[in-house]
N, C-alpha and C positions, 0 to 999 in steps of 0.2 A: 726712567731710561726712554728716549724718543724711539719710536718703532722703525723710524728711517734707520736708527743704528744698527748696523748687523753685526751680529758676534760671531765669531770664527766657530765653525762648527765643534772643533776638539775644546774649546774653552766653554763651549756650550755645555757639553757633553760632562765635561769636568764639574761644571756648576750643580749637574744632577746629584753630585755625590757619589758613594759607594757603598751599598748597605743591601739590604732585602732583594730587589729587584734583580741585582747583578747575580746574587746567590741562586735566585730562582733560574734566572737564565743559565747559569752555571749547570744546575741541576737539569734543565730539559736539555740541556747539550752533551750530559754526561748520559742520559738517558738514549740520546741519538747515536753517540759512539758504541756505546752498551749494545743496540741492536745491530749496527753495522758489525762489528768485530764478532759477535755471537753468530752472525750468521753467515760471514767470509769463512771463519776459522775453524766453524763446526764440522766442516767436510774431516778435518782430521779424524774427529773420534766417528762421525758417523760411517764414514766409508769402510770401516772396518768391520764396526758392528752390523752393517747390512750385508757383508760377504757372504756369509751364510743363507741369507734370504733371497738375495737377488744372482747369487750363483756367481760371483765375478771374478776375473782371474785377475793377476797383480797388475797388468799391462790397464785394466780397464777400471780398477780402483786409482791406478795412476792419474787417468783421465779425469775421473770425477774429482779427485783432490786438487787437481792443477787448475780447472776451469773456471773457479771464483776469482783469481787474478789476471784471468784472460778476458772475464766480462767485464772486470773494472777498467782495465784498460780500454777495452772497446768503446764504453760510452763516458770515461770520465769526463773528456773534453766539449762533449756535448751538454753534459749537465751544468758544469761550469760555463758555459754560453748562455743558457736558458738561465742561471739563477742572476747573472749580469743583467740581462734584459727584464724578465718577468718578476724577480724577486726572489731572494734566500727562503723564506718562510713555505712558501707555496711549493717549490720544487721539492725541498725536503720532504713536505708533508707527501706528495706526489710518490716519491722515490720510496720511501719507508712502505706506503700503501701499497705498491705495486710488488715490492719484494716479500711483505708478507703473504701475498695472495698468491706470488708464484713459489716462494718456500713451503706454504700451505698444501698446496698443491701437489710438492715432491714426496709429503707424506703417504700419498697414495700410490705412489710409484711402483706399478707392476714389474719393471725390469730398468736395468741398468741406463738405458739409454733412454727414458722416461725422467731418471734420475738427474742425468746428466745434463739434457736439457732444459729443466726446472731451475735448476744450482746456476746456470748460465743466464739464465733470464732474473732470479732473482739478484746475482750479485752485479748484473750490469743495471739493475735497478739501483742497485745501493751505491753507485760508482764515484756520487759526488757528495756522499751524506758526509763524510769526514771531512774533509777540507771546506765544505760548506758549514758543517758545525764550527769548524773554527772562524770561519771569516764571521758567523753571526756573532759569535760570543767577542770578537775583536771588536767589531762595530757596535757594541753594546757596552763597552768598557772602558773607561777614561785611560786616557795613555799611560798615568804613571802604574797603574795595576796590571795594564794589557799582558805582556809579556807573561808574568806570573800565571795569569788565568789561562792562557793560553797551552802554557807548559804542562799545569795542571791535568789537562786533558789527557797527555802521555802516561799520566798514571793510570785511569782507566783503561785506556789502551791495551796497556801492558800486562793488567790484573785480569783483565778479560778473560784472557787466553786458558789461563789458569781456572778461572771459574767454570770454564765449559768441563774441564777435565774434574773440579769437583762435583758438577751436576752428574757428569758422565759414569761416574762409580757406582753410585747406586740403581742406577736405568738401567746400565749394564748387566748388571746382575740381576736384574728380573728374568721371570721365566715365562710369563705368559706369552699365550701365543694362539690368537682368534681367528677363524678363515671366513673372509667376506667374498661370499659366492659371486654377488653381482660384479665387485669388481676384481674377482681373481687376485685377493692379494691376501697374507697374512698379517695381522694385527701385529707387531712383536717389538720389543724394546725400542730398536733403534729409531722407529716412526714417531714414538712419545719425545724421544730425545732431540730430533728433529723440529717437531712442533716447539717443544720449550724452547730451543734456541732461538727460533724464530719468533717468537709472542713478545719480547720485549721492542720489537720493532713497531707493532701495533701500539703498544704504549707509548711510544717515543711520537708516532706520529699524531696521535691525540693531543698528547701534550703540545707538540711544536703548532699545531692547528689553533691550539687556545693562548699562544703567544703571540708576539706582535713582529711585526715587520720591521728590520733594523732602520731607525730614523735618518742615518746616513745614506742610505741607498735610496729612499725614499727623496729626501734632499737632491740627490745627484741625478734625480729623475724629474727634477722641476716639482716635487710635491711637497713646498715648504710648511703649510697649514698641518698637515698631517705631521712631518717631522714633528714639529714644534709640538702639537699633542701627545704624543709618544714621550719626549723628552720631559714635559710638564709632569705627565704621570710616572715615570721614573724617579724624579723629582720628590713629588708627594709621597711615593712607596719608600724611597731611600732617608728621606728627612722627617717625614712624619707632618711637615708643613702642607699649606693652602696652594694650590696649582698659581693663584695669584701672587706668590711671594717669589716665584720664579723668574727672575727679572732677565730673559731673554725673551723678546718680541719679533726679531728676525735674525734670520742666517745667513752665512756665505759658506762656500765650499772652495777653498782653494786650489781647486782640482781641475785639470782638464776634463771635457766629455767627449764621447765617441762621436763620431760623426753620422748623420741620419743615412741610412741607407735601404734600398726596395730588395725585398726578397729575401728567403732565408739565407741561403749560400752567401747572398750580399753582406747579408749582416753578420753574418759568421766571420765572413773575410775581414769588414771593419773592425770587430772587436778583437780580433787576433791580431791585427796589422800593428797596433801600438807596440805589443809585446816582440814584436820582432824587426823594429826600429828605434834608434837612438832617441830617448835616453835609456828606455827600459827594456832594451835588447841585452843591455851587459848584466843587470839583472835578472833577466830572464836565463841567461847562458850560466850564470854564475850559480843561480839556486838550482840549475837544472842536474849542472855536475855534481853539486854537493848531494841532491837528492841520489842519484846514480849511483855515488860511492859508500855512503852509509846505506841503501838499501842492499846496493848489492855484497856488501862486506857482512852486513849482521843479520840481516832479516832471514836467509836461508838457513843459519845455525840455530834462529830462534826458531824455525818450522819444524827443524829436525830435532829440536830438546826434548820431545817424548822418546824418541829413539833413543836417545843419548841417555837420557836419564834412566831407561829401562836397562841400557847394556852396563850401567855403572852400578844399579840395584842387584841383577842378576850376578856380576861378578863379585860384588861383595858379598851377597848371599853365598855363593858357591866355595867361597873361602880361598879363590885365585888372588895371589897378591904379586907387587913387584913388576906390576903393567902401566905402561903410560896409557892416555886417552885411549891413542889410536890402535895400541894392544888390545886394550878392553874391548873396543868396538869388534874388533877383528874376532876376539875369544867369543863373543855373544853371536855375533854372525854365524859361526862356526859350529853352535852348542845344538846339541840334538833338539829337532823340531817336534812344535808341540803338537799335540792331539790333532788328527785332521778336524775341521770343520771347527776349531775353536775360534769363537768370534766374539769373545770376552776382553775388556780391556785390564792391563795390570793394574791393579789399584795403589800398589806401593808405588810405582814409576808416576801415576798421575798426581799423585800426593807429594812427589818430589818436583812436578812440573809446576804445581799449584804454590808449594812454596817459594820455587824461584820467583814465580811472578810475583807473587807478594811481595818479595824483595826487592825487584825491581820497582815494583810499584810505589813502594814508600819510600826509595832511594830516589825516584824522581820526584817525590811529593816535596821531600826536602830540600832539593835540588832547585826545586822551581822556586819554591819560596825564599831561595836566597838570590835569585837571577837578577833581581834589581840592584845587589849590591856586589856580587862578585862579575856581574855583567854576562850578557847572553852571549856574547862572542869568545869570551875567556873561557865562559861553562862547556861551549860546545868543544874548543880544542881541547882543553884539558880531559873530557870524555873521551875523546877519540884516542889520545896518546895513551890512556891507562887501559883503553880496551886492547890496542896493539901491542903495550907491552904484556899484560897477559895473556894474549892468544901466542906470543912466540915463545913463553915459559912451558907452554904446555906440552910440548914433544920433551923438556926436560924433566918431568914430575913422573914418580912411580908410585906414588903414594893415592889410593882411590879417591881420599876425602881432598888431597891438594888439587886432584884432576878435576873433582867437580867445582871447588873453588876457584880454580883460575876459568873454567869455562864459564863459569856466572859472572865474573869480572870482564871476560870478554864480551858477553852479552850486554854489558850495558852502555855500549854502542848503539842499542836500539832506543835508547833516550835521545838520541840527535833528533831523532824522528821528530819529537815534540818541540824540541829546541830550534831546531831548522825553520817550522812552521811559524814561529814569533820574529823571525826575520821576513817570512811570505808576507804576512797582513801589513807588514810596514813597509814594505820595498814598492808596492805597486797601488797605485789610486784606483779608488772604489769601482769606476764603471768599467774596469777590466780585473778587479781583485781576484774574484772567484774562478773567472776562466784562468788567470795564471796560477793560482796556487793549485787547481786540477790538472793544468798541462804539465807543471814542473813535477806533482806526484805521480804523475801518469808515467811520467818517462823514467821516474826513480822505482815503479812498481814493473816497468817491463824489465830493466835491470835485475830485478830481484826475480822473476821468472827465470831467466836465464842464470843467477846466480844459485837458485834452488837446485836446478838441474847439475850444474858443474859440480856442488856441495855434495850431493847425492853421490856422483861419481867418484868424487877425490875421496870422499870417506871411505867407499869402498875399494878402490885400487891405489890412491896415493896418498893416504891420510897425512903422514908427515908434512909432506908438500903445502897441502892446504891449509896447515898452523904457521907455515913460512909467507904465503903468498899472501892471504888475507888479511893478516896483521899489517904486512906492509903495505897493504891497500889503504888500510885503516890511516898508517902515518901521512900517505899522500892526501888521506881527507883532512887531517889536521893540518897540514900545511895549506890546504886551498882554501881552508877556515880563515886565514888570515886576510884573503881577499875578499871578505865579507864585511860590510861597512861596520864601523865601530858603534858602540851603545851611546846614545846621546845624551848629554849632560842632563841629569836629573831636574826635574820640572817641578817648579813649586806646586805643593797639594795642598790642597783646603784642607783644614781640621775637620 
């Protein structure tokens, strides 16, 4: 083959095959997502466990629990910009490293304000890692496997929340306490749990540092020789053949590039402009709307899953029957308050949370493996419809087991986080892809912050209405899903 013959990047990527290299890349990004979820959602467990040690009020606990999402929204766009300019790999490494340092510092918190600040810093550092992990995985994966691999990450995201609960059970039941005088703190179990949940970020940082920058990013930045070397390495690992057998000597990238600009803000403006102009404006608005709906409808109920699980378990154990889910929540809320300074977690409820997340994770794995056959658009719409139907039925069930089952089915809407990302990685060119994904997810997370507070209030004061309004919004999300681009015809795959 002549060196002057340029091969389109997607064709060259497909020629590397699919094998060990792709699975190693998946494993690295699994560690990235695991480290991110552990750090962001660990506050759901660390906050109640630290209440006695830090003497926090309910209001202060709420502030600490909500700050990670605020940190993510605050810096997500900046990380996306940096990843499009400096590269995916180096930004993910720095994000994870800074988060690990900040969260480790939080283990030494003498008061709730220090913990609040450290958690804000750690979540701000991690803001871009989830979308950048998806971007990296997509740019290493041939087109015919891309949707499946990206969707599989949703399994890790879903199950990680339950894994924290499983880890919290033995740690919360420990009773050690050692006073460190020069820091004026007590070394107690919640500090250990906080460190254990931040450790995966350090491991993920090392794994990412030892990996490669994506060849598509290198090519889009004029580094064709480096991109070719990585593609040859992928071919070598996947096929077991020598690099000389890889019959690609020159690459072309059928995408536009951003304009050169001077200064930080000028550069950010240049990177942002294509997302707010045709033809990409339509994609930006469409995905932002879908992320708003999915995050607003489902994520709040996922966040409050431990509360719901605790209410169902308590009501079942008390022998109370004939209640729908909302009546179960009210019954649990009105029960006799537990002993003062009780800062351990309910083990049975945490096991229920773990079981629910395992189910959702396995379901995501099954659906992800069929995405190329069913089609990602059909799959997303079906999940929205089924989730909405289950939510509508919740008010009409008076059996505790059916209450739990319907709530579980309602939660499958969270799987569309991953399915939406399979659209994101295909709908934007490389030079703005990371920023686009970070921007649309940031908008969705902003909606989630509002939803979390709205759901908390409605579950307490107008619970039944919540299970009419939010399922209705799920149906609106299904209808909106019809506007997403259809699945491309299957490309021929090399054996």
